[in-house]
NUNUTI-442607 format. One line per 10 residues: number of its first residue (from 1); their letters; for each residue x, y, z of C-alpha. Coordinates in nm, 3 decimals. Example, Ala and Ser with C-alpha at 12.3 -4.5 7.8 and 13.67 -1.06 7.14 Angstrom:
1) as) 1.230:-0.450:0.780 ~ 1.367:-0.106:0.714;
***
This chain:
1) mqqqgtvkpl) -0.030:0.003:0.012 ~ 0.289:0.245:0.098 ~ 0.429:0.161:-0.265 ~ 0.097:0.251:-0.440 ~ 0.060:0.558:-0.250 ~ -0.241:0.459:-0.048 ~ -0.085:0.463:0.326 ~ 0.205:0.656:0.430 ~ 0.392:0.592:0.777 ~ 0.319:0.792:1.083;
11) pkyencwltr) 0.678:0.803:1.235 ~ 0.552:0.942:1.576 ~ 0.375:0.670:1.662 ~ 0.422:0.271:1.689 ~ 0.297:0.113:1.334 ~ 0.059:0.361:1.259 ~ -0.059:0.480:0.897 ~ -0.224:0.749:0.750 ~ -0.472:0.687:0.459 ~ -0.622:0.983:0.228;
21) tdpadvarve) -0.929:0.879:0.016 ~ -1.061:1.035:-0.278 ~ -1.269:1.309:-0.187 ~ -1.569:1.173:-0.307 ~ -1.544:0.855:-0.105 ~ -1.576:0.965:0.234 ~ -1.885:0.816:0.408 ~ -2.136:0.535:0.423 ~ -2.353:0.566:0.093 ~ -2.705:0.484:0.215;
31) sktficsehe) -2.859:0.619:-0.076 ~ -2.682:0.361:-0.299 ~ -2.741:0.060:-0.074 ~ -2.985:-0.174:-0.147 ~ -3.163:-0.511:-0.018 ~ -3.289:-0.770:-0.302 ~ -3.583:-1.004:-0.253 ~ -3.856:-1.138:-0.469 ~ -4.109:-0.905:-0.329 ~ -4.059:-0.534:-0.211;
41) rdvvpvarag) -4.246:-0.601:0.114 ~ -3.998:-0.806:0.210 ~ -3.758:-0.525:0.231 ~ -3.989:-0.194:0.288 ~ -4.297:-0.154:0.462 ~ -4.600:-0.144:0.235 ~ -4.656:0.260:0.288 ~ -4.365:0.316:0.089 ~ -4.411:0.044:-0.185 ~ -4.258:0.175:-0.524;
51) qksalgnyis) -4.123:0.477:-0.399 ~ -3.843:0.598:-0.183 ~ -3.850:0.445:0.205 ~ -3.632:0.580:0.497 ~ -3.599:0.229:0.591 ~ -3.431:0.065:0.343 ~ -3.387:0.067:-0.031 ~ -3.532:-0.226:-0.259 ~ -3.406:-0.395:-0.545 ~ -3.561:-0.646:-0.786;
61) padydkavid) -3.392:-0.960:-0.850 ~ -3.336:-0.853:-1.221 ~ -3.207:-0.489:-1.151 ~ -2.951:-0.628:-0.883 ~ -2.840:-0.889:-1.146 ~ -2.842:-0.599:-1.380 ~ -2.647:-0.425:-1.163 ~ -2.395:-0.684:-1.136 ~ -2.335:-0.779:-1.476 ~ -2.304:-0.391:-1.545;
71) rfpgcmrgrt) -2.031:-0.323:-1.331 ~ -1.786:-0.614:-1.273 ~ -1.674:-0.789:-1.568 ~ -1.314:-0.678:-1.616 ~ -1.310:-0.462:-1.294 ~ -1.037:-0.596:-1.127 ~ -0.816:-0.650:-1.417 ~ -0.443:-0.541:-1.317 ~ -0.513:-0.563:-0.966 ~ -0.428:-0.846:-0.672;
81) myvipfsmgp) -0.712:-1.048:-0.579 ~ -0.780:-1.123:-0.208 ~ -0.969:-1.382:-0.034 ~ -1.067:-1.319:0.329 ~ -1.206:-1.591:0.557 ~ -1.359:-1.411:0.842 ~ -1.534:-1.490:1.160 ~ -1.811:-1.237:1.303 ~ -1.750:-1.285:1.661 ~ -1.495:-1.532:1.841;
91) vgsplskigv) -1.388:-1.844:1.623 ~ -1.599:-2.119:1.711 ~ -1.867:-1.955:1.957 ~ -2.225:-2.078:1.884 ~ -2.339:-1.717:1.824 ~ -2.045:-1.625:1.551 ~ -2.092:-1.650:1.175 ~ -1.816:-1.694:0.929 ~ -1.806:-1.489:0.600 ~ -1.550:-1.485:0.299;
101) evtdspyvvy) -1.476:-1.127:0.108 ~ -1.326:-1.135:-0.212 ~ -1.148:-0.775:-0.293 ~ -0.906:-0.578:-0.484 ~ -0.860:-0.355:-0.187 ~ -0.522:-0.418:0.026 ~ -0.690:-0.148:0.244 ~ -0.977:-0.351:0.311 ~ -0.751:-0.649:0.373 ~ -0.578:-0.482:0.652;
111) smrvmtrmgn) -0.896:-0.308:0.804 ~ -1.061:-0.660:0.806 ~ -0.779:-0.827:0.993 ~ -0.842:-0.537:1.251 ~ -1.216:-0.566:1.227 ~ -1.264:-0.940:1.236 ~ -1.093:-1.264:1.314 ~ -0.916:-1.373:1.023 ~ -0.726:-1.655:0.844 ~ -0.657:-2.035:0.902;
121) kvlealrkde) -0.868:-2.087:1.232 ~ -1.182:-1.938:1.038 ~ -1.078:-2.172:0.729 ~ -1.088:-2.479:0.990 ~ -1.431:-2.359:1.126 ~ -1.563:-2.334:0.778 ~ -1.446:-2.699:0.693 ~ -1.683:-2.797:0.951 ~ -2.000:-2.592:0.882 ~ -2.025:-2.464:0.507;
131) nfvrclhsvg) -2.225:-2.230:0.578 ~ -2.112:-1.875:0.526 ~ -2.188:-1.532:0.383 ~ -2.041:-1.441:0.042 ~ -1.904:-1.123:0.009 ~ -1.756:-0.980:-0.306 ~ -1.618:-0.624:-0.344 ~ -1.416:-0.423:-0.611 ~ -1.297:-0.043:-0.564 ~ -1.397:-0.050:-0.929;
141) rtnnpttgwp) -1.267:0.048:-1.259 ~ -1.176:0.406:-1.325 ~ -1.020:0.623:-1.592 ~ -0.780:0.675:-1.352 ~ -0.614:0.356:-1.238 ~ -0.271:0.493:-1.104 ~ -0.398:0.700:-0.814 ~ -0.349:0.548:-0.445 ~ -0.700:0.543:-0.363 ~ -0.916:0.384:-0.657;
151) cdpprtiilh) -1.280:0.423:-0.665 ~ -1.560:0.468:-0.899 ~ -1.814:0.708:-0.654 ~ -2.068:0.756:-0.980 ~ -2.144:0.390:-1.021 ~ -2.082:0.295:-0.666 ~ -2.371:0.024:-0.539 ~ -2.405:-0.163:-0.235 ~ -2.602:-0.478:-0.292 ~ -2.769:-0.757:-0.038;
161) rpvdneiisy) -2.936:-1.050:-0.147 ~ -3.048:-1.206:0.232 ~ -3.160:-1.559:0.033 ~ -2.842:-1.617:-0.096 ~ -2.602:-1.496:0.199 ~ -2.499:-1.248:-0.056 ~ -2.334:-0.929:-0.021 ~ -2.202:-0.742:-0.318 ~ -2.016:-0.430:-0.318 ~ -1.867:-0.204:-0.607;
171) gsgyggnsll) -1.684:0.145:-0.646 ~ -1.619:0.244:-0.313 ~ -1.299:0.136:-0.083 ~ -1.419:0.358:0.200 ~ -1.542:0.188:0.585 ~ -1.862:0.056:0.604 ~ -1.885:0.028:0.212 ~ -1.616:-0.188:0.154 ~ -1.544:-0.384:0.514 ~ -1.844:-0.575:0.429;
181) gkkcfalrlg) -1.841:-0.782:0.761 ~ -1.923:-0.438:0.906 ~ -2.255:-0.295:0.859 ~ -2.332:-0.497:0.557 ~ -2.298:-0.848:0.735 ~ -2.333:-0.752:1.082 ~ -2.655:-0.565:1.058 ~ -2.851:-0.583:0.712 ~ -2.752:-0.962:0.677 ~ -2.744:-1.008:1.042;
191) svlarregwl) -3.063:-0.893:1.114 ~ -3.245:-1.143:0.861 ~ -3.037:-1.445:1.007 ~ -3.136:-1.316:1.356 ~ -3.508:-1.310:1.251 ~ -3.458:-1.627:1.079 ~ -3.278:-1.822:1.401 ~ -3.465:-1.615:1.646 ~ -3.213:-1.383:1.793 ~ -3.097:-1.009:1.744;
201) aehmlivgit) -2.854:-0.818:1.582 ~ -2.846:-0.458:1.651 ~ -2.638:-0.132:1.621 ~ -2.566:-0.175:2.000 ~ -2.215:-0.133:2.222 ~ -2.193:-0.344:2.541 ~ -2.042:-0.236:2.864 ~ -1.952:-0.426:3.159 ~ -2.028:-0.254:3.484 ~ -1.909:-0.314:3.847;
211) dpkgrkryia) -2.092:-0.136:4.121 ~ -1.913:-0.024:4.443 ~ -2.061:-0.387:4.608 ~ -1.811:-0.512:4.340 ~ -2.149:-0.657:4.136 ~ -2.122:-0.664:3.765 ~ -2.374:-0.617:3.538 ~ -2.392:-0.579:3.168 ~ -2.574:-0.326:2.943 ~ -2.651:-0.269:2.564;
221) aafpsacgkt) -2.701:0.036:2.433 ~ -2.826:0.188:2.076 ~ -2.735:0.557:2.000 ~ -2.737:0.673:1.659 ~ -2.427:0.843:1.545 ~ -2.270:1.121:1.718 ~ -2.455:1.045:2.054 ~ -2.164:0.917:2.242 ~ -2.172:0.564:2.171 ~ -1.797:0.488:2.201;
231) nlammtpslp) -1.763:0.739:2.474 ~ -2.019:0.518:2.657 ~ -1.837:0.214:2.573 ~ -1.484:0.384:2.714 ~ -1.643:0.585:2.977 ~ -1.468:0.681:3.284 ~ -1.673:0.689:3.551 ~ -1.723:0.953:3.796 ~ -1.895:0.810:4.054 ~ -1.664:0.630:4.301;
241) gykvecvgdd) -1.683:0.270:4.321 ~ -1.797:0.222:4.000 ~ -1.599:0.065:3.726 ~ -1.686:0.016:3.323 ~ -1.552:-0.238:3.128 ~ -1.549:-0.246:2.742 ~ -1.718:-0.540:2.546 ~ -1.794:-0.338:2.192 ~ -1.848:-0.016:2.082 ~ -2.079:-0.041:1.785;
251) iawmkfdkng) -2.269:-0.383:1.750 ~ -2.425:-0.641:1.956 ~ -2.550:-0.995:1.860 ~ -2.782:-1.109:2.119 ~ -2.930:-1.455:2.193 ~ -3.153:-1.619:2.475 ~ -2.932:-1.896:2.631 ~ -3.130:-2.252:2.759 ~ -3.170:-2.071:3.078 ~ -3.337:-1.784:2.956;
261) vlrainpeng) -3.054:-1.524:2.982 ~ -3.014:-1.290:2.693 ~ -2.631:-1.350:2.590 ~ -2.462:-1.086:2.395 ~ -2.114:-1.109:2.152 ~ -1.954:-0.796:2.025 ~ -1.891:-0.957:1.648 ~ -1.645:-0.732:1.573 ~ -1.242:-0.742:1.656 ~ -1.180:-0.404:1.622;
271) ffgvapgtse) -1.296:-0.032:1.664 ~ -1.386:0.172:1.355 ~ -1.406:0.529:1.542 ~ -1.496:0.882:1.428 ~ -1.191:1.079:1.518 ~ -1.324:1.434:1.539 ~ -1.462:1.522:1.903 ~ -1.226:1.229:2.025 ~ -0.981:1.376:2.308 ~ -0.791:1.323:2.617;
281) stnpiamasv) -1.125:1.492:2.805 ~ -1.408:1.329:2.590 ~ -1.279:0.952:2.618 ~ -0.935:0.908:2.732 ~ -0.960:0.552:2.726 ~ -0.973:0.592:2.316 ~ -0.694:0.835:2.306 ~ -0.521:0.548:2.510 ~ -0.583:0.309:2.232 ~ -0.549:0.410:1.932;
291) frntvftnva) -0.177:0.538:1.889 ~ -0.021:0.190:1.800 ~ -0.096:-0.045:1.535 ~ -0.375:0.185:1.366 ~ -0.512:0.286:1.018 ~ -0.580:0.633:1.041 ~ -0.823:0.768:0.732 ~ -0.901:1.094:0.629 ~ -0.741:1.282:0.980 ~ -0.478:1.569:0.955;
301) etadggvwwe) -0.112:1.521:0.952 ~ 0.105:1.713:1.153 ~ 0.472:1.846:1.077 ~ 0.637:1.588:1.331 ~ 0.466:1.272:1.165 ~ 0.158:1.276:1.404 ~ -0.226:1.322:1.352 ~ -0.441:1.588:1.424 ~ -0.847:1.639:1.407 ~ -1.079:1.899:1.566;
311) gmgaapegiv) -1.163:1.863:1.915 ~ -0.821:1.711:2.014 ~ -0.679:2.063:2.155 ~ -0.534:2.325:2.002 ~ -0.377:2.302:1.642 ~ -0.009:2.247:1.575 ~ 0.173:2.464:1.329 ~ 0.241:2.326:0.992 ~ -0.076:2.097:0.944 ~ -0.157:1.922:0.626;
321) dwkgkpwnpa) -0.549:1.865:0.585 ~ -0.720:1.546:0.496 ~ -0.699:1.636:0.134 ~ -0.320:1.619:0.161 ~ -0.274:2.023:0.123 ~ -0.120:2.294:0.390 ~ -0.445:2.341:0.604 ~ -0.531:2.728:0.699 ~ -0.765:2.771:0.971 ~ -0.880:3.083:0.842;
331) tgtpaahpns) -1.046:2.942:0.557 ~ -1.295:2.784:0.819 ~ -1.260:2.411:0.632 ~ -1.197:2.143:0.869 ~ -0.858:2.001:0.869 ~ -0.988:1.648:0.928 ~ -1.317:1.527:0.718 ~ -1.573:1.543:0.988 ~ -1.623:1.131:0.945 ~ -1.237:1.086:0.927;
341) rfctpaeqcp) -1.190:0.750:1.119 ~ -0.911:0.520:1.311 ~ -0.916:0.153:1.270 ~ -0.777:-0.022:1.598 ~ -0.797:-0.364:1.755 ~ -0.994:-0.391:2.045 ~ -0.760:-0.572:2.258 ~ -0.569:-0.262:2.303 ~ -0.838:-0.098:2.510 ~ -0.699:-0.037:2.844;
351) iiddqwesse) -1.051:-0.127:2.965 ~ -1.142:-0.402:2.741 ~ -1.367:-0.679:2.920 ~ -1.228:-0.990:3.037 ~ -1.509:-1.167:2.894 ~ -1.526:-0.951:2.559 ~ -1.434:-1.295:2.375 ~ -1.635:-1.505:2.574 ~ -1.752:-1.775:2.347 ~ -2.115:-1.794:2.520;
361) gvpisailfg) -2.144:-1.423:2.532 ~ -2.208:-1.186:2.837 ~ -2.549:-1.150:3.035 ~ -2.743:-0.837:2.930 ~ -2.936:-0.693:3.236 ~ -3.042:-0.359:3.062 ~ -3.108:-0.208:2.732 ~ -3.063:0.171:2.653 ~ -3.204:0.364:2.362 ~ -3.115:0.727:2.308;
371) grrpegvplv) -3.056:1.019:2.066 ~ -2.920:1.334:2.057 ~ -3.254:1.583:2.117 ~ -3.172:1.936:2.237 ~ -3.518:1.979:2.391 ~ -3.825:1.831:2.566 ~ -3.693:1.502:2.634 ~ -3.592:1.391:2.961 ~ -3.255:1.265:3.093 ~ -3.359:0.936:3.174;
381) veardwqhgv) -3.696:0.706:3.141 ~ -3.768:0.392:3.197 ~ -4.035:0.189:3.026 ~ -4.314:0.031:3.185 ~ -4.264:-0.300:3.009 ~ -4.099:-0.494:2.695 ~ -4.374:-0.350:2.469 ~ -4.352:0.009:2.585 ~ -3.974:-0.062:2.545 ~ -4.014:-0.151:2.204;
391) fmgatmrsea) -4.225:0.148:2.122 ~ -3.918:0.361:2.263 ~ -3.677:0.192:2.028 ~ -3.949:0.246:1.713 ~ -3.964:0.626:1.822 ~ -3.649:0.708:1.836 ~ -3.517:1.047:1.679 ~ -3.196:1.219:1.669 ~ -2.992:1.512:1.510 ~ -2.840:1.383:1.172;
401) taaaehagkv) -2.471:1.360:1.189 ~ -2.170:1.325:0.929 ~ -2.113:0.976:0.916 ~ -2.351:0.929:0.628 ~ -2.450:1.189:0.345 ~ -2.704:1.381:0.536 ~ -2.680:1.753:0.609 ~ -2.739:1.989:0.892 ~ -2.890:1.947:1.248 ~ -3.207:1.829:1.125;
411) imhdpfamrp) -3.403:1.619:1.364 ~ -3.441:1.261:1.181 ~ -3.628:0.935:1.305 ~ -3.384:0.648:1.372 ~ -3.559:0.366:1.505 ~ -3.318:0.144:1.721 ~ -3.023:0.325:1.571 ~ -3.091:0.070:1.270 ~ -3.244:0.353:1.020 ~ -3.004:0.270:0.780;
421) ffgynfgeyl) -2.922:-0.091:0.881 ~ -3.260:-0.314:0.819 ~ -3.229:-0.578:0.646 ~ -3.590:-0.667:0.582 ~ -3.970:-0.482:0.672 ~ -3.922:-0.270:0.963 ~ -4.298:-0.368:1.051 ~ -4.164:-0.750:1.079 ~ -3.857:-0.630:1.239 ~ -4.064:-0.487:1.548;
431) rhwlsmpqeg) -4.292:-0.797:1.545 ~ -3.961:-0.986:1.614 ~ -3.896:-0.743:1.882 ~ -4.231:-0.804:2.033 ~ -4.187:-1.183:2.020 ~ -3.902:-1.200:2.256 ~ -4.104:-1.237:2.598 ~ -4.133:-1.611:2.607 ~ -4.210:-1.836:2.896 ~ -3.880:-1.888:3.106;
441) rnmpkifhvn) -3.694:-1.580:2.947 ~ -3.546:-1.303:3.155 ~ -3.638:-1.000:2.982 ~ -3.393:-0.684:3.033 ~ -3.531:-0.366:3.153 ~ -3.554:-0.083:2.884 ~ -3.439:0.293:2.912 ~ -3.433:0.570:2.688 ~ -3.180:0.830:2.754 ~ -3.091:1.172:2.640;
451) wfrkneqgkf) -2.743:1.339:2.746 ~ -2.779:1.663:2.501 ~ -3.071:1.845:2.621 ~ -3.027:2.190:2.653 ~ -3.115:2.510:2.823 ~ -3.299:2.824:2.644 ~ -2.946:2.974:2.634 ~ -2.830:2.709:2.417 ~ -2.605:2.510:2.708 ~ -2.608:2.164:2.799;
461) lwpgfgensr) -2.815:2.090:3.118 ~ -2.639:1.784:3.190 ~ -2.219:1.740:3.208 ~ -2.226:1.406:3.021 ~ -1.918:1.179:2.971 ~ -1.795:1.041:3.299 ~ -2.108:1.199:3.474 ~ -2.342:0.954:3.274 ~ -2.252:0.694:3.527 ~ -2.473:0.858:3.744;
471) vldwvlrrcd) -2.749:0.735:3.520 ~ -2.603:0.395:3.514 ~ -2.616:0.358:3.873 ~ -2.988:0.444:3.871 ~ -3.053:0.218:3.594 ~ -2.897:-0.079:3.782 ~ -3.082:-0.009:4.097 ~ -3.371:-0.021:3.886 ~ -3.244:-0.354:3.761 ~ -3.240:-0.474:4.115;
481) eepchqetpl) -3.594:-0.357:4.171 ~ -3.505:-0.074:4.412 ~ -3.838:0.129:4.487 ~ -3.616:0.464:4.338 ~ -3.856:0.602:4.072 ~ -4.163:0.800:4.012 ~ -4.423:0.735:3.742 ~ -4.482:1.007:3.459 ~ -4.670:1.038:3.109 ~ -4.334:0.913:2.962;
491) grvpadgalh) -4.229:0.633:3.175 ~ -4.064:0.582:3.509 ~ -3.790:0.866:3.611 ~ -3.589:0.882:3.890 ~ -3.778:0.986:4.229 ~ -3.666:1.290:4.397 ~ -3.331:1.284:4.515 ~ -3.278:0.942:4.348 ~ -2.997:1.026:4.100 ~ -2.688:1.132:4.276;
501) tdglgevdvk) -2.585:1.460:4.183 ~ -2.385:1.541:4.458 ~ -2.064:1.706:4.360 ~ -2.189:1.823:4.045 ~ -2.224:2.165:4.083 ~ -2.563:2.337:3.972 ~ -2.762:2.088:3.796 ~ -3.117:2.215:3.681 ~ -3.271:1.878:3.756 ~ -3.620:1.966:3.732;
511) qlfsipkdfw) -3.561:2.138:3.375 ~ -3.363:1.794:3.294 ~ -3.698:1.580:3.361 ~ -3.961:1.842:3.261 ~ -4.201:1.704:3.011 ~ -4.330:2.009:2.835 ~ -4.720:1.917:2.706 ~ -4.688:2.128:2.355 ~ -4.372:1.946:2.297 ~ -4.504:1.616:2.364;
521) mneadcieky) -4.807:1.679:2.198 ~ -4.612:1.767:1.841 ~ -4.385:1.468:1.915 ~ -4.697:1.204:1.941 ~ -4.818:1.408:1.587 ~ -4.443:1.344:1.444 ~ -4.459:0.969:1.547 ~ -4.800:0.919:1.419 ~ -4.704:1.064:1.098 ~ -4.393:0.887:1.047;
531) fkdevgddlp) -4.565:0.540:1.158 ~ -4.830:0.632:0.898 ~ -4.603:0.785:0.636 ~ -4.313:0.505:0.670 ~ -4.468:0.182:0.810 ~ -4.885:0.174:0.731 ~ -5.045:-0.155:0.775 ~ -4.700:-0.326:0.842 ~ -4.711:-0.136:1.174 ~ -4.802:-0.366:1.479;
541) nemwdelkkl) -5.084:-0.267:1.674 ~ -4.889:-0.293:1.994 ~ -4.715:0.044:1.828 ~ -5.057:0.203:1.783 ~ -5.157:0.121:2.141 ~ -4.860:0.273:2.265 ~ -4.899:0.581:2.091 ~ -5.261:0.587:2.217 ~ -5.140:0.525:2.562 ~ -4.892:0.835:2.522;
551) rkniqqs) -5.127:1.092:2.390 ~ -5.379:0.978:2.689 ~ -5.076:1.042:2.941 ~ -4.964:1.350:2.806 ~ -5.325:1.530:2.771 ~ -5.388:1.378:3.141 ~ -5.072:1.567:3.315;
***
């Protein structure tokens, strides 16, 4: 890769490298990502049949085959072909799955070595069980094959055919478009496999939390991009006596065991994290993880052979920006791309959990949903029951981010933080979640959190980061059924004085947990519109029931 000009060494660190992509190949391309099935309704809810859906893009088998034939013949000519056998999850775990990716990108090979378990052990496991997911990737044929970052942005396409366990990606060398174990397999195809086999494949971090009494519980949490997912996964708790350990920062595969306990694995082997905003103050653990054996993509380069990005601290002199040009802060353009990344082995994380590679998975006590909501949404709310929790997941909304090709700070619906990652009809996905409570199963409690509420002056009401351990403390106490809650129209919130805020200075707890009536009546209208416009007749009746309850509770409040 160094010879091709794809990477350059960063002499300031141990075995670290810098990649600059083509400026047209910098993010997931949701608009060019498709799921193929015989029937459109397998993929997209009936309300959006024949038109663009926010919950997935359908492609017919004929168009799928045509897209492949139009692009692939000859597209790898002159390049090395790599065959990557990889395991999502610890090799041999009953919760793991095997894939084989064929690619012409050495950047993908290296990144997959970090992000998955890869190599001969996987081939040995594959000999015992011939089921695997077939992944085909090419950066594509362009008029300029000499560039260090070949790609074909105008013709990029990412295709999934669940019936054949097949993923095909053309034209992009970037992240989730090309590391096909990541979102394509772990979530889009994973969600289909999970439904077929009775488990859950989710866009969730997994953390182990040990309380001052020495009891350890595990929590899974689903947040959209830029909502503090990696920060929570690697939290340094401020509450004395608490310890947080990381199992995973992005994806959870969860299955009930024979004793009715929901167990989770992190199917990944590394962190593919967003660099900007990561710093010693926001995430010291990530900073301690990433400066060896790491490939940085689209960050800025410093004169002494290191890296820099926005949020990392004062910018040193002589920075080269992510496009390889000298950076002038006066222009107002960022030095690092807002979606620049680090790709780092998970085992380097100083607080990696000792069970992170456990073959049976870790037991999940609680599931958190959350989003970036500047107004109206309380800091933490506990669902009354599983069905209400599924409704919380289905109605998640958050400010949009740089991880995909959306602009601006619009509040977007992002159910279960899975909006770009559903492998099948969202209505059926909700039914699958609703089917989880069964006799003999120990159902985790469900909560909704919002670290991002602001006051009238636009200042955050809650300090966030390590102080979020105060919320986790209350969550764990509720998992123990401690009566430290009060009922509200939205669900259960901490009783007066139950949330430990000592030592925090001035925190307007009243405003943090206020439930403005006008805001929530409007929220209910937005949810109803979304359900009707995007899901229609495929929405389970239980969700309409929960929306009716919400309206009634708000009206009576």
